[in-house]
N, C-alpha and C positions, 0 to 999 in steps of 0.2 A: 505493499499498500504503499502512495508517495503521499505526501503532505499535506494534499488538497483532497486525497480519497478517506482522512481522516475525520473524526466527526465536527459538523460546522456547528453544533451545539456548544462545545468544552475546544477551550485556545487546545490547538494539534498539540502542544508541546508536553502535554499536561495529561493528553486523552489517553496512552495506552502505557503498560508499563512490560518489561518482560517477566513474560507468565503469565500474563489475563488472558482471559478467555475473550473473544471477541465476534460477533457475529457481523459477515459482510455479503453483498454481492460479488461475484462476480463480474467483470464487467470487459474484459479482454482475455486472451488466452497464448501464450507462445511458445507453438510447439519446439521450436531450434533451443528455444534453451531454457525447456521443459519447467513454463512459470506462469504463475497464473495471475493477472492484475485483481486487484478486487477493493470494495469500497465499503468503508462505513459508513458515509453520507450515504448513498443508496438505501439505504436499511430503515434508518432516519426519516425520510423521507419518501415512501412506497409510493404516495398517489402522483409525487412529481415524477417520478424515475418510468412507473406506470404511462403516464401519459408521455415525456418523452418518448419511450419505446412502441409509441401506438401510432409514432410518424411516419409517411414516409417521402420518403427524396424525392423530390418533383413538386411535395404539394404547395399551395400558399397559403399561408397562414395572415392574418391581421392583427393589427395591435397601435398601441400610439407609443411614440420615443417618449422612454424614462426617463434617462440620463444621455449625458453626451462627455465620454470622455479622450482623453486622448490617443486611447489605443484602441477606441470602438465605441460604438453605439448600444444599449440594452432597450430593449423593446418588451414592454409587457403586454403578453398574447392576449388577444379576447377571449381565447378559450386555454384551459386547463388552471393549476393550481398556479399560485405565485408563488415566487422562488424566497427561498427563507433568507437568505444572504443576500442577493444579487436585487437591483432595482425593477428588474425582469428576466423571464423564462428567455426571451429569445434577443441572441447577440448578433450585431454584424462586426465582422472586421470593417477598416476602413477599404483593405481596395474590394470591397461589397458594395460600398455604396452605391456609385457610379461609376460609368465608363470613363465620363470625363475626369481631366485633372483638377485639385480644387487644394486650397490650401488646408482646410480646418473641416473635419465634419460639419462643424454649423453652415458653411458655406452649401450640402445639400438636405440637411435634415435640423428639424427642431425642437425644442422638449418638448411635449404636447400635441407635436403632429402624428398624421394617424398616415399609417404606411400598411401595402400590403408586399410580403417577402416570400419569395422560393425558400423552402426548408430545404441545406443541404445535408447540414446529418446532426446527432445526438451526440456531442462533447461527453462523456463520462466524468472526464477529471472535474470540471466546473457544473458539471449536471442543468447543461443551457443548452437551448435551440443554436444551433449555428443558420444564419439565414444570408437569404445576397436580396439586395435592393436591386440593384440593376440587373439581375438575370432575370427579373419581368418587366424590361426596356430594351428596344431595340438598341444592337451591339453597332456604334455610328463607324466602327473600324471594319465589320462586315458588307455594311451597307457601300462605303465607300469602296469596297475590295470588288466589289456585285458590279460593279457600273465603272473601273479602273482598268486600264490595259497596260504591260509594262510596253515599255517606250512612249507612254502619252509624255506630252509637255504639258506642265503645269506652272502658277507662279504662286510663291509665297514667302514668307516673311521670314526673316533668322532670328529666334526666340533666346537662343543661346548657342554658349558653343564651349569649347570640350576640349583635351589635347587631339583626339582622335576624327574632331569633326564640327561639323555645326550642326543643330537641329532648326526645323525651317517649318513653323504649321502652314498648311494647306489651306483646312478650311480650321473652325471655332474648334472642331474635335481633332480631326485629325495634325499630327506629326511625322514629320519623316525625319530622317537622318541622313545629310551628303557626307560621306568620310571624305578626312581630309584629303585626300590620294584624287577623290573627284569632284573636288573644288576646283581644281584648273588642271591644264597642260600640261605647264612644266610643274616640275618635282616641287611637293612643297611640306612643311614639317607641321609650321604653325597658321592652323585657320585665319587668325587675327590678319594673317598679311593677306589676306582674301578678302574676306567680309566681317562686317560689324554688327555688332546685336540692331534690331529694328532693319536691316538693308532690305528690301524687297527684290528677288532673284526668282528668276529662271529655271526649270531644272525639270530633267528629265526622270521617270521613273522606272529604275530597273530593275525591285523584287519589290513583293508583296508574299508577306508569309502569314497569310490567315488563321493561324494556328498561335504563333506567338507573339500576331498581332503589330507585324512592325514593316516601317515600309524605309525601302532604300533607296536613296535618291540622288543623281549626279547633276551638279553644275556643268561640270566640262561637255558633256554632249550636247548641252542645250546654249555652245559656244561653238562658234568656227575654228577647225579642227587647224593648226599650225600648219603652213605646206614646211 
């Protein structure tokens, strides 16, 4: 049993002593190590565990944003019991809030806001339903990939420079990378020698990875090739 698998009612350091008999639920079995993971918290909260085990991946759950933290967002679900420790039984990690980039979770949701999310899996360590808000919304990258072809010429604005190239925003939702070797026909090692943040440049699409959701661009192929 890990620290979070011990009692939520009592402080974990004082929960058990060597020689104590305990009742715990098996939450996972590692056949290679010959080890079972167990949870005392599960047996103390049978109604919560029964509810979470009844959920099916892909199901839509509704609730209210109960708390926004730097590590994620708690959701108080309409159905099921309250969580004995956390503000809500549902939990949204930062990446599952939106397909779009954002600075703070509060840029996407607000406390008290009603949301519908897709159930991903049962987190047995924390006794919570891991959710996804973005899963129920269209992925702008996939929409872009469906209508854009490799070799197509686009215009975008440079948003940031990194040692290996420049990121270019093509639309409000789509950003691609121009590798440093694709910035110009002449050899280059420093992106700042060719572009600046805020520059509007013309690029050619060289690769679209729909699985990794990455877009590769080339500035040099949009320029006349030197003789």
